[in-house]
C-alpha positions, 0 to 999 in steps of 0.5 A: 499500499502507498501512503502520502502524508502531508506535513512533516511535523510530529503527527506526520512523522510518527504516522509515517513511521507507524505506517512503514512499520506495518508494511506501507510505502510512505512518502511525506510531503512538507512545504517548508524547507525544514521538518519538525519546526513545531517540535523544535519550538516546543517546551522552549526548545527542550520538547515537552514530550508528554505529561504525567498529570493527565485527565479529561478536564485538561482538554478544551473542546466541545467533547473532551471525552473524545480527546480523553478516549484517544489519550487513553489508548496511548497514555504517557507511559506508552509515549515514554516507552515509544521514544525510549525504544527509538533512543530518546531516554527521558527525564521527569521535571515536575511531571513534565517529560523531556528528552534527557538531553533537554534538546528538542533537536534530539527528538527531530534527529531520532525521528529522522533516523527512524524514518530513514531506516524504514525507507520513508521518503521525505520531500521538503518544499512540496506544497500541496495544492489539491487532493482528488479522489480518482477511482479507488486512489488519490491524486495529490498535486503539488506545485511541481508534481502529481502523486498517486497513492492508496491513502492520504493522511493530512497532518498539516497542523494548525495556524497555532504558530504563525511565526513558522508559516502554518497557514489556515489555507491548509484546511481546504485540503480536508474540506475539498475531499468532503469532510466536515470541519468544525470551525477552528478557534484558538485555545490555550492562548494569551488574551488581547485586552481592550484599552490603552493602559496595558503598556503600563503593566507590561512585564509584571508577573504575580500569583493571582486568580482570573475569572471569566464572565460571559454576558455577566455569567461566571464561566470559569476561575483559574489560579496561578502566575499571571503574566501582564503584557503590553497587549493584555494578559498571559500565563497559565490561568489565562490559558485555562480560560482562553478557550471559553473567552475565544468561543464567546467572542466568536459568538458576539458575546461580551467576555470580561476577565476579572483579576483578583491579585490577592485571591487568598484574602477576602474583602473583609480581611483585606480592608482590615489589613489596609486600615491597619497599615494606614493606622500604623503609618499615618504619614503614608498615602494609600498608594504608599501603603501598598508598597510591599504588597503589590508591584509598583506598576500595579500600584500606579495603575490601581491609583489611576 
């Protein structure tokens, strides 16, 4: 059986390796000059292979059970064993699994060696224009060649990393063959805010809680390190609620993020503490009394 795989990222390479191991003749087409660019970028260049702490609640989608069902068929133990068998010894750092070298390039090199061992053809600078069903086979057209295959696997990824030129146009390859597409929306992303004051808090990091309100209804609250940027907010709590915020905006609903910079204190305790600080140091202004509680950039914003 001949199989064409479109995309030489993590999914495309592993799909090709598994197909070749099962006797298929595999050709992988990659429109970029280099393969595995997202692998090289993952984990800040260290390549986070998998995580020990897993659960259905971590998957953002209309049907998280669907994703969790797939994960359960190939869990983190399977993933660690898979890479170990190919020569990537792993290490556990705070329940995140990395190659022992902590170099994402190691993963790309090992996948390439395995592909070469299995006689997989990898052709770069081959941008696919169309996929056509011809009788019982497929015709895959690029800008330079026409390929025939028994099966086609589309593994082009998404526009999640625009900096490495992943195009949303790739979705048409699937849609044109009759498949129904669920509208792709960003998830696990930073959020752009509406306003002109964000540059004043850019660079601040602090523990806190973020609560998302959609049309004034509380949707989700997440805690952790908030990162304040010149365009809005980022950090783990923001990533946790971003999927719901993006969906609301896509549906023309109002999405508001309420930030709690002292989530361990209730209003009564905080009011009493501030009153005591002013009483103990009456020569200080309210703004000055916040020094030591909040970063200076945040104090300045709260004082406006």
